[in-house]
TIPAMI-930129 format. One record per residue (C-alpha): residue in three letters; x, y, z. Coordinates in pm, whole numbers, plus 50000, padded with zeros to 5 digits. Example, Ala and Ser with C-alpha at 12.3 -4.5 7.8 and 13.67 -1.06 7.14 Angstrom:
% residues 2
{"ala",{51230,49550,50780}};
{"ser",{51367,49894,50714}};
***
This chain:
% residues 69
{"unk",{26550,47052,31936}};
{"unk",{26279,46872,31741}};
{"unk",{26393,46668,31442}};
{"unk",{26167,46668,31140}};
{"unk",{26098,46318,31006}};
{"unk",{25916,46220,30688}};
{"unk",{25955,46143,30321}};
{"unk",{26156,46321,30053}};
{"unk",{26029,46434,29717}};
{"unk",{26235,46547,29419}};
{"unk",{26122,46707,29097}};
{"unk",{26307,46844,28799}};
{"unk",{26208,46969,28459}};
{"unk",{26366,46937,28121}};
{"unk",{26516,46642,27944}};
{"unk",{26772,46407,28096}};
{"unk",{27116,46563,28113}};
{"unk",{27433,46487,28305}};
{"unk",{27355,46776,28543}};
{"unk",{27002,46655,28616}};
{"unk",{27125,46298,28663}};
{"unk",{27396,46417,28903}};
{"unk",{27144,46621,29101}};
{"unk",{26908,46326,29131}};
{"unk",{27196,46107,29241}};
{"unk",{27286,46363,29508}};
{"unk",{26929,46374,29639}};
{"unk",{26913,45995,29661}};
{"unk",{27255,45966,29827}};
{"unk",{27163,46239,30073}};
{"unk",{26835,46071,30160}};
{"unk",{27011,45737,30209}};
{"unk",{27267,45904,30435}};
{"unk",{26980,46029,30651}};
{"unk",{26758,45722,30642}};
{"unk",{26699,45761,31014}};
{"unk",{26476,46061,30939}};
{"unk",{26382,46012,30572}};
{"unk",{26141,45729,30501}};
{"unk",{26068,45706,30130}};
{"unk",{26190,45903,29831}};
{"unk",{25933,46009,29573}};
{"unk",{25987,46160,29230}};
{"unk",{25749,46400,29060}};
{"unk",{25651,46282,28716}};
{"unk",{25644,46593,28495}};
{"unk",{25772,46827,28768}};
{"unk",{25541,47061,28958}};
{"unk",{25247,46980,28731}};
{"unk",{25285,46613,28821}};
{"unk",{25301,46697,29191}};
{"unk",{24983,46901,29174}};
{"unk",{24808,46620,28988}};
{"unk",{24940,46349,29222}};
{"unk",{25168,46182,28967}};
{"unk",{25442,46059,29198}};
{"unk",{25680,45769,29157}};
{"unk",{25805,45582,29462}};
{"unk",{26179,45583,29392}};
{"unk",{26245,45389,29713}};
{"unk",{26129,45075,29535}};
{"unk",{26431,45107,29304}};
{"unk",{26698,45188,29562}};
{"unk",{26855,44842,29562}};
{"unk",{26925,44881,29191}};
{"unk",{27044,45240,29223}};
{"unk",{27284,45176,29511}};
{"unk",{27458,44903,29311}};
{"unk",{27551,45141,29027}};
***
């Protein structure tokens, strides 16, 4: 079986809420748990519109801070 390898991207819309924060935390934790197949984690700035316009944030740069929380 072939294993897909690459980067992860996450996008959400709406203001910051506990549910959105928990979802983002889950995506990051999941990506870290599978770091053998997931390279970098990117976030879409302004959701789908940001993705289509190439407004991505490399969240991997901040993982050291996030994993210490």
